[in-house]
N, C-alpha and C positions, 0 to 999 in steps of 0.2 A: 367594527372588524378590522383589527389592528395586526393581528398576527398572520404571518404566510399562510396563504392557502385559504383564507376566510373568504375571500371574494368568489373563490371556485366553489366552496361549501354553498354560500348563499346562492349562485348562480344555479347550481343543481337541486336546491330544495324548491325554487322558483319555476323550473323548467318541468311542468307536467307531463311532458312527453318521455322523460328521461329518468328512470330510476325513481328512488325515493322523494316523496313531496310532501309537503304540508296539506292536512286535511283538517277539520273541525266537525263536530257533533256536539248537539245540545241534549242535556239531560232532561229524559221525560218528567212531566208535571207528576206531582204526588209521589215522588221517589225520595228515599231516606237520604241523609247527608252521607257522605263517603269520604275518606281521607284520599288525599293525594297519592299517599304510599301505597295502599290497596289498588287504588286504579293504575298507578304507574306498573306496578308488578304485574297484575292481571292483564293489562293492555299487552305489556311485553310477552307474557306467556301465551295468552289465547290469540293474539292476531300479530305477532312480530312487529308491533308498533311502539313507537316511544311517545309519551306525553311530554308536552314542551311547554304549555301555558293554558291559563283558565281565565275566563271572564265572566262576571255576573249578569243577570238579564239587564242591567242599567247600562251595558254597552261598552264600547272599546276603550273607555276611560278607566275601566275596571280591570283592564289585561294585566296579567301578572305572569312574566316570563320566568321559567325555571322556579315555580311555586315551592314552597317548602313542604316536606313530606308529611307534617303533621297538620297543613292546612287541609280545610273541607271544600268540597264542593257540593252544591245543592241543585235541587230542581230549576230548571230554566238557565243553568250556567251553562257555557260554552266551553267545551275543551278543545284544545289545538294538538295535534298530534302529526308524527312523521311515520309514513307507511310507504310501502310500494304502491297500493291502490286503496282506495276510498273504502272503509267499512261500511256496507251498506245496512247491515243487520246486526247492530250491536246487541249482545245478550245481556242487557241491563240487569236483569233478575240475577244472572251469574255473579254480579258484582255485589249482590246483596241490596241493591236499591229496588 
């Protein structure tokens, strides 16, 4: 965080009681692979949420910040997103998974 305002941005993302914050969700088992591009656009349109990172089932060592739009996520992967509230009921079928 080297640019002006970055520390304020990070503080707000980490403050769960004030505005937007970061959440995660795990793709259900037996789902088809889905592109980051499709998920990014659909998350924004459906939930006004922004996808920011992914990780595979293997854990935090596989974390990819700002994954490329042509990369894929698969069952068991964790997605990280920014939203005003946690999305409790993600309609995975609507994403084609």
